[in-house]
N, C-alpha and C positions, 0 to 999 in steps of 0.2 A: 549493441555495437561493439566493435573492437576498441578498447581503450587506446591502443597504440595508434589508431587512425583518427582519434578524436581531436578536434581543433584544440590547440594548447590553451586558448582562452577559456574554453569550457572545462577542460581538464582541471585547470587551476581553480576555477569557480567551484567545481564539484569537490575537490580536495579541501578547499577552504570551508565549505559547508560541512564536510565530514568532521573536520577539526572542531567546528562549532557544536556539533550535535553528538559527538562520539561518547560523551559521558552522561548523556540523558538517560534517566530510568524510563524506558518506554512502556506505555500501557500496551495491552493486547492490540493486535492489528485491527480488530473490530472496533475497539474504542478509538483508535487513531482515525479510522475512517468516519465513524459516527460524529466524533467531536472535532473533526478537522484539525488534528494536532498540528500546531504551528511548525514544528520541525519536519513533520511528514510532508506538509505542504511545501516547505522550503526546498526539500530534496526533490520532490516531484516536479515542481516548477523549473528547477535547474535542469533536470533531465529532459523535460519537454523542450526547453530552450536549446539544449545541446543537440537534441534530435531534430531541430529545425521546425518545431511546431510554431506557427505564427498566428494562431487563433486566440480566442479568449481563454487564458489559462484557468481562471476561476470557474467559468461555465463548464469547461471540460472536466475539471477536477470534481465539481459538484456532481456531475452525472456519473463519473467513474466511482467516486466514493460511495454514492448512494447505491449504485448497482452492485459494487463489490460487497458492501455491508449486507445487502439483501441476500446475495449468494452465500455468504458465510453463515448467515442466520438460517437459511434454508438447509444448508449442509448439516448444520448443528441439529436441526429438527429431524432430518432424515437419519442421522446417526443415532439419535435417541430412539427413534422408531425401530431401527434395526436391533438395538440392544434389547428393547422390550420384546420384540418379536423373537429374537434368539433365546431370551430367557424363557419365554412362554413355551417354546418348542423343546426346551431342555438342552439347548446347545451350550449355554453358559451355566 
């Protein structure tokens, strides 16, 4: 969304959350998703609210985090296979 068209209430909430989390030492995105990092959840819930989502935030985030973590893990495995394959054929 365009920040300039965002409802001022939501814009203020997002800025407040940014101030709260800006100095956090963040783990990897995979860890954030697996462990349901509280600051990650806070940001994501605020965005869902700002975007007008009116369903169960926790249920949606559970599905999203699980799916995204699986995709990242799959990509990691595929990248490892490509490195091994490239090494085997002498590319690397």
